[in-house]
N, C-alpha and C positions, 0 to 999 in steps of 0.2 A: 654569519660569523661575528663573534664579539670578543672583546678583550676581557680576560679574567686575571685578577691579581689575588694570590694567596701569600700572606706574609706574616712576619713576626718582627717586632722592633722593641726599642727601649720603652715605648709607650704602652705596649701590651704585655710585656714579660720582664721578669727580673734578669739582671745581667748573668746570673748563674745559669739560667736556662738558655740564654742567647749563646753562651759559651759552648753548649752542647751542639749547637747548629753552626758553629764557626767553620767556614770553608776556605781553603786555599784555592789557587787558580785551577789546579787539577780537579779539586772537589766541585768547583763551580761548573766546570765543563761537563763533568759526569752528571751532575744534577740536571743540567739543561738537556743532556742527551736522554736521560730517563724521562723527563717531561715530554720530550718529543716522541717518545715511545708510546704515549697515551693514545687511546683510540680516537679521541675527539680533538686532538691538538694538531694544528698546522704550522704554528710558529711559536717560538719561546726564547726567553732570555731571563737573566736574573740580576738584580741589584744586590750586591754583597758588600757590606761595610762592617765596621766594628760594632755597630749597634742596630743592624738591620739586615734581614734576609727576605727578599721579595721575589717571587716568581711571577713573571708576566707571560701570558700565553694567549694566543688567538685560538678560540675554541668554537665548535659548532653545537655544543651542548653544555648547559650550566651545571646541572647536578652531578652528572657522572664525572665531569672535569674537576669540580671542587673536591670530590672524594678522592680522586686519583692524586691531585697535587698535595692535598693535606696528608695523604698516606705517605708520600715521598718524604715530606718534612718530618713526620712522626718517626719514620724508619731511621732517618739520619740522627735524630735527637736521642735515639735509644731510650726513650721514655715511654711509660704507659700512655696509650692513646688518650685516656680521659684526663691525664695531667697536662698534656700539651695543647689539646684542641681548644680549651678556653682562652689560650693566649694567641691563637691565630686570628687573623682578620681577613676578610674577603671583600673585594670590590669588583664590580662587574659592569662592563659596557661604559656608560657615561660616568659612573662612579669610579671606574678604573682610570679614565682620562683625568678626572678631577684630582684623584689621589696622586698620580704621577706628576702632574704639573705642580702640585703643592710640594711634593718631595724635591723636585728639581729646583724650585725657588727657595728651598731651605725652610719652608714653613713647618715642616714635619720633623725637623732635626732636633737632636738633644739640645744643641745651642741654636736657637731660632735664627735663621738667616745666614748660617755659616755657609761658606762657598765651596767647601771640599766635596759636598754631595754632587755638585755639578760635574766634576771630573769622574766621580763614581758612576753617575748616570751615563756619561759618555763611554765609560769602559764597558758597561753592560751592553750598550749598542754595538761597540766594536767587537766584543766577544761573539755576540750573536751573528754579526755579519761575517766574521772570520770563519765560523763553523757552519754557516749556511742555515742557521735556525731562525734568523730574522728575515721576514719577507715584507711585502708592501704595507701591511697593516701596522706591524710594530715599528717598521722603519719610519713611517710617517709620524706615528705617535711619539717616538723617542726624539726624532729630529725637532719636532715642534716643542717638546718638553725642554730640550736644550736651549732653544730660542727663548722660551719663557724664562728660564733661569738666567740667561744673559741679560734679558730686559730688566729683570728684578734687580740685578747688581748695577746695571748701567744707568737706570733711570730713577733710582731711589737712593736714600741714605742708609740702606740696610747694612752696608759694609762697615759704616762707622759705629753701628749699634751692635753688630753681632760678631763676637770673637769666634775663633775656631776652638775645637776641644783643647788644643794645645794651650792657647792663651787663657782659656777658662781655667785649666788646671794650674797654670803658672800663677794666675791671680790668687790662687789659694795657697801658694807656697809660703811657708814661714821664713824661708831663706830668700833674701832679696836677689833678684836675677842680676842686677848690676853688680859687677865685680865678682860674681860667683864662678867657681870652676864647675863646668857642666860636662856630663857624659850623656851622649845619645846612643842608645842601642837600637840598631835598625837602619835601613837605608831606603825605605819606601816613601810614599807620599806623606804619611804622617811624620816620619822622621825628618823629611825635608822641611816641613812646616816648623818643626821643633827647632832645627838648627837655624832657620831663618829668623824665627822670633827671638831666640837666645842672642843671635848676632846683633839684631836691631836693638835689643834691650840692654846691651852693654856687658854681656858676660865676659869675664876676664879671659877665659879659655874654654874651648869646646873640643871635646874628643868624640869621634864617631867610631863606633864598633859595630861590625856586622859579620855574619858568617861568611859572606862573599866579600873578600877584601877589596876587589876592584870596585864594587858599588860604594863601599865606604870611602874609598879614595876619591871617587868622582864627587860625592856629596861634600866631602871635606874641602876639596879644592875650590868648589863653587863659593864657599863662605870663609875661606882662609882658616879653616879649622884643621884639626890633626886627626888622621885616621890611625887607629890602633888595632892590633891583631886580637882575635878572640881570646887567646890565652892570657892576654893582659888585663882581663876583666877584674881580677882581684886587686891588682895595683891601682887601677882606675877607681874602684870603689873606695880604696883607702884614702884617696885625696879629693874626691868629688864632693861638691856641696849640693848639687842638684843632679839627679839621674832621671832621664826620661827613656822609658823602654816601650817600643811599639813594633815588635816583630811578628807576633802571632804564632810563635813557635809552638809545637804540640806540647812541650813540657816547659815549666818555668825556667828562665835563664838566670834570674837573680834570686838565689836561694838564701835562706836564713843563715845557714852555716857559713857561706861565703862572706856575707856581710858582717857577721860577728867576727870572723877571722880578720877581715880587712880593717875593721874599726879597732880591734885590739883593746876592747874595754872602754874606748872613748865614748863620751856622750855628746860630742859636738853636734850641732844641728845638721841634719841631712834630710833633704826632701827627695822622696822617690815617687815618680809619677809613672803609673802603669796604664797605658792607653791601648793595650793589646787585647785581642779576643781570639783564642782563650788567653788568660792572663799570663804575663811574662814574669811577674813578681810574686814571691811567696807572701800571702796575706799576713802571715805571722810577723813580718817585719814591723808592722805597726806597733808591736809590743816592745820593741827595743827602745831604750832610753835615747832621747834626742832625735829619733827617726819619725818623720811624718810620711805617711803613705797616702797618696792621692790616686784613686783608681776609678774605673768606669762606674762601678757600683755606687761609690760615694758621689761622683759627679752627677749621675742620673738622679739620685735622691735630692741633691741640692738644687739642681737645675729644673727639676720637674715643677711645672706651674709658673716658672719665671720666664720672662719673655722680653726681648729687646723691644723698645718702643719706636725709636726713630726709623721711619721707613716701612715698618711692618704693615701698616694699613695701606700704604701705597702699593706694596707688593701684593697684598690680597686683592686690591683693585685690578692690578695687571693680570693676576692669575684668573680672576673671574672673567675678565674680558677675553682672555685667550681661550678659556674653556668654552665660552659661548661661541666664539668664532670658529674654533676647531670642530665643534659638534655641528654647527650650521653647515660648514663645508662638507663634513662627512655625510650629513643627511641629504644634502643636495647631490653629492656624488652617488649616493645609494639609489637615487631616482633615475639617474642617467641611463643605466642599461635598459630599464623598462621603457623609457621614452624612446630610446633608439630602436628598440625592438618594435614598438608601436609604429614608428615612422617607416621602418623596414617593411612591416606588414602592409601598411598603406601603399607603399611603392609597389609591392608585389601585386596588390589588388588592381592598381592603376595599369600596370604592365599587362596583367591578364585580360583586363577589359579592352585594352587597346589591341591586343592580339585578336580578341573576339570580334572587335569592330573591323579589323583588317580582313578577317575571313568572310564577314557578311558584306563588306563593301570593298571588294578587291580593286575597284577602279578609282578609289579615293586618291586624289593627287597628294604629293608630299607636303605642299604648303598647307592644305586643309588639314591633313593628318597632324602636322606640327601644331597648328592652332588648337585643334581638339585636345591634343596631349597637354598643351600648356594650360588650357582651361580646366581640364580634369584635375591636373596636379594642383592648381590654385584652389579648387574646391576642396580637395583632400587636405591641403595645408591649412585652409581656414577652419575646416571642421576640427582639426587636431590642435590648432593653436591654443584655444582656451583651455581644453583639458590638460595639456602639457604644462602650460604656465601655472594653472591652479594646483596641479599635483605637486609641483615644486614648492609653491607657497605653503600649501597645507602640510607637506612633509616637514618643512622648517618650523611652522607654527605649532603643529600638533604631532610631535614625533611618536607619541604613544599609539597613534592610529596608522596602520599600514595602508596608506592610500596607494602605494605602488602595487601592493598585492591586489587591491580592489580593481585597479586599472587593468592589471594583467588578467584578472578573472573576467571582467566585463568584456574585454576584447579577445578573450581566449588566446592569449599570447603563449607561444611555445616556451615552456620553462627552460628547455635546453638552449634555446636561442638567447634568452636573457642571461643565463649563466655564462654562455660563451662570450657575450659582450662584456660582462663583468670581468672575466679573466683577461680579455684583450686590453681592457682599460686599466688593469692593475688594481681593481677594486677588491676588498677583502670578501 
């Protein structure tokens, strides 16, 4: 069994295409369930963000699984297969491990080093655990990825170099944040980041608007902001200097007609930041006098190729170390069932020979019998010691060669016995 990743992100596709694959919580659950319905899949989960959709699956076959997972994404995008497939990427086995660790550490983010992806990786693990689709293989992989991400932020200067999408967007605002009247639409993780940054940066007032009033109230209370009802959107647009929207609603919430009405012909400066997928804001707002629109498509274009410098090399070093360590442990673990099966076979041979000896020498006293048993076991242990040590060393040094398979073949080990030991030890 091996881990397979099929995904699409800001690095491989335009935002317009990513919007077609945007999923809410229910959509994510449905996608994972569909993946689990695949013939070759035993475990599955998905990382879903505003600029990334990645399916992680433990599979027993590469080609059939790639086709199945790709087909599920094509179906959700409602795009011709030939127009979506070039934007999908695939990582398998060790490549999948490397990719997830880089994602969790923020090295694959639109804003390199941003920390929000760590929470989104944790959410992918939680959803899989909650629905019973994450088993030993993906649980171990994601738990280690979370530790890698934590190390990246705890042991390097990446936090000082890497802003979040919110801060990157606000850095491009023509309206200064300090002293501004701000409106945040939404109450999720991105909205929380927005309110926190606006508060720290000295915004004169912050209003929080959300479809669920209770969530808006909780977020507003945390930062001494004001929660406003959904029907007050027009009034808020009339007075706001900065609007940040990040709900991911199926239809745009900030419409051109509403903004035109709220502004009443004014051309005063207004920055509207749309961090939702699919978009919350009518793109034609950018044509209004005095209005600056910052959205994911523009951010992706500006940030592409740019990268924080402080701490990035250190994070890459940590990720490299963690990839090597994880793969080494996994290869060692893969050898264990075969070694255990080999030693079990040797024990069976010793027991059979001792029974034969007892039948041929029924008068053998217990002390002599115990000494013979001890000697035979020592001989068996010494004969097996070097092969078992070497197979572990070789499996770690040369993973491309299946030394465990060779060992099993040479000693005619029962495949069912090896599989049973694998399951008992929680191996994938």
